[in-house]
N, C-alpha and C positions, 0 to 999 in steps of 0.2 A: 196129643189130640188125635182121636179116631175120626177119619173122614166118613161122612154119611153117604156111602155109595149105594146106588140101586142094586137090587139083587142080580140084575142082568150084567151090570158092570163087574160085580164080584165073580159071577160065574164065568164070564168070558176070560177074565184074568186067570182064574184057577185052571180052566181048560187049556189055556195057551201055555202056561208055565209047566204044565204036566204033559204037554205034547199030545193032547187028545186028538184022535183022528178028525179031520175036518177043520182044524185050526191052521193058522197061517204063519206062525213064527218060523223064521228061517230066511234063506236067501236063494234066489234063482240064479243058477250058473249061466253066464252069458245071456243076460236078460235083454229083452227088446226095449225096456224102459227102466231107467235107474234115476232115483232122486233122493237127495238127502236134505235134512233140515235140522237145525239146532246144533248144540255142541255138548260133548260129554263134560267138558270143563264147566259148563253152565248148569248141568244137572239133568238135561233132557236132550235126547238126540234120536233121530230115526233114519234108517236106510231102507228105502222102499223100492222094490223091484217088481216088474211084471213081465209076463210072456203073452204074446198074441198069436191068434190064428190068422195068418196073413191072407188078405184078399188077393186073388190072382191078378186083378186089374186096377183096383183103386185102393191104395194103402190107407186112405182115410177111413175105410170101412173095415180095417183090421178089428178083430174082436179080442178083448182081454180074456184069456182062458185061465190064467193063474196069477195070483198076486201074493207076495210075501213081504215080511218086514223083519228087520232087526231093530229093536227099540231099547234104548237105555233110558229108564225112567221108572215112574211109580205105577201103581195099580191102574190109574186112569189113563196113563200114556199107553200102556200095553193094551188095555181094553179098547181104547179109541183106535189103535192100529188094527186090531181084530175087526172092529166094526167097519172100518174103511175097506178092508179086503173083502169082507162079506158082502157089503153093498155093491162092490164092483163086480164080483163073480156071479152073484145071484141074478143080476139083471142082464148079464152078458153084454156089457157096455163096450163101445169103442173107446179108445183113449180120449177122444174129444168129448164123447158123451159123459165119460167119467168125471170130467172137469165140472160138471153140473153139481157134483156132490160138494156140499159146503160143510163147514164145521158145525153148523146148526143141525144138519142131517145126522152127523155123527153123534152129537149130543142127544138128539131125539131117539136114535137107535139104542143108545145106552140107557134110556129112561131118565136122562138128566145127569148133570155133573155138578159138584160144588163149584160156586162161581170162581173160587181161587184156582180151579183146575181146568178152566175153559181153554187155557193155552195148550193143553194136551190135544184137544181136537183141532185147534188151529195148526199145530205142528204137522199132523197127518195130512191136512189139506194142502199145506205148503209143499210137503214132500211129493204128493201126487202131482202137483203142478210141475215141479222140477222133472219128474219122471216122464210126464207127457211131452215136455219140451225135448228131453233127451231122445224119446222115440221119434218125434217129428224130424229131428236132425238126421237120425239114422235112415228113416224111410222116405225122406225128401218131401214131407207134407208141409205145405204152406198154411200154417195155422191162421194167419191173418186173412187168407182167402175164405176160411171157414168161420170168420167172425170172432176168432180168439185173439185176444191181445194180452201178451204177457209183459210184466215188468220184471225183468230178470235181475239177478244179483249184480251182474256187471253194470246194469243201468241204475242201480240203487247205491252205487258208491258215492259217498259224500261224507260230510262231517259225522263222526260217531257221537251220537247223543248219549246213549247208555253205554258207558265204558264197561260195566260189569258183564253185560251180555253181548257186547260188540254189535249194537244195533244202530243203523244210520238214520239220519233225519228223513231221507226219501222213503225208506222202508216203513218207518213208524207212521209217516203221514199217509202212506198207501193203506196201511191196516186201519188207521183211524177212519178213513173214508169207507173202506170195504165193510168194516164191521160196525160202523156207526158208534164208535167209542166217543163218549162225551166227557169223561173225567179221567184223572190220573189213575185211580184204583181200577177203572175199567180197562185201561191200557195194560196195567200190570197183570190183571187176570187173564187177558187175552194173549199177550205176547211176552210177558215177563219183564218188559222194559220198566226200569225204575224199581224193581223188586228186591234189590240188594242194598246198596249203600244209600239210595234215594237222593244222591247228589244231583241227578239230572231232573228232578221234579220241577224246580223253579229257577234254575240257572238260565242266563240268556241263551235263547235257542233251544231250551229244554222242552220237556213234555208239555208244560202248560202253554208255552209259546207256540208249539206245534198245534195244540188244540185250538188256540186262538186263530192261527192262520187258516185252519180248515173250517171252523164253525163261527169265527168272529169272536172278538173279545167280549167277555160278559160285561153287562152294564151294572155297575155297582154304585150305590148311593153312599156318600160319605156322611158319617154321623159325627156331628160336632159336639164334643164333650165340654162341659163347663171347665173353666180354668181351675187348677188346683189351688185351694185356699193357702194363703201365706203361712209358712211354718209347718205345713203338713209333710210328713216323711214321704219320700218318693217310693217307698216299698222295697222289697228285697231284691227285685231283679227287673231291670229295664222299665221301671216305673209301675210295675204291677204290684198290687197288694198280695199278701199271702194267699187270700182266697182266689183272686184272679189267676195267680201263678199256678195254683193247684188245678184249677179248672182247665187252664190252657195246656198244662202237661197231660192231664187225663185225656183231653181231646186229641192230642198228637198220638198218644198211646193207642187209643181206640181206632182212630182213622188211618194211621200210617204204620206205626211200629208193630202192633200186635198182629195185623193181617200178614205182614211180611214174615214174622216168626212162625205163625201158625201154618203157613204154607210149607214149612219144613218140619212140622210136628212139634214146634217149640212154643214158648210163651214167655210172658214177663209179668212180674208183680212189683208194684211200687210200694216200698216198705215205709219210707218217710221222706219228707222234704224239709230241709233245714237251710234257710237262707238260699244260697245258690248251689247247694249240694242235693242231688237226688239219689237216695239210697234205694237200690232195686236188686232183684235177682232174676236170673233167667230160669225158665222152667221147661219141663218136658225134654225133648231131644236136645234142646239147646243147653240144658243145664250141664250135661256131661260132655259137651263138644269141646275138643281141643282148641277150637277157635273162639271160645266163649268170650275171652277178654277182648279179642279183636272186634267181635260183634258188638259188645257194649261200647267200645270206643268209636269205631268207624261207622256204625249204623245208629245205635240208640242215642249216644251222646251227640253225634253229628246232627241227628234229626231235631233234638231239643235246641241245639245252638242255632240252627237255621230257622226253625219255626217258632221258637219261644223267645230265647235270649242268648246272646253270644257267650255270656259269662257262666252259663250253667255247666256243671260237671257231674258225671255219673260215678257213683261209688258202689261197687259190688258187695253184697252182703250174703 
């Protein structure tokens, strides 16, 4: 799948990877501020550094004169890093003023991002916050006295909700509030939580429970169905008729499985459904991936078991 990036996003990416003068890929030696976010093991990571012109009397008035990044990630991750550095340098911001830059500012500067790539802009904003905190420690600036309140990594230690990306419950709840995330797909797009095995979506204390804690549990009305007539078959899986089973499987594919695969350039096609067997094949980048069998078992089949019926099995064709 080819992502529909804006022309500005593509140009920033190309300029950066070719080292065009005025771009910011690299690292500042002995920086005044250093921050990191993400993990190479998870697919995206950024190391952000900046240098300041020091104010002779008031360190809170230091001006950022140079910003650089080392980003491991896709086109949007590198372009978002470029946008962050450009926004900071262009307006000659102090580190405290730089904190006003949000992921939405970065997205706007790029002319938009595919919603599955919003996490790339969040990653840059998180690295900036970490770098400003590092600068404040070096320069002895009391951020709280300037109205800045950080929730740092050490304060966000807690139960790991998303095992695949090692994201804790306090961190996920903070991002739900900050970014106004209202659904599991929105959480995944913003911070990648729940974007791999999906096991944290509905488990106790998982993403849906965190959403309920922040916004309140959704009010649902139970629909009472008529009793099954005597002698009528229970259907092929969990009491579902073949038609109902097919519709439910298609819903899970469209809302959960396909977006996860497309985020890595892959896809999936359901070939046939026979009783409790789902015959399917991976497509795109996932088709030739050495981990294709694991993806089918640990992500695709697991999603069907959790969201449709426990006895379902996936068969690769």
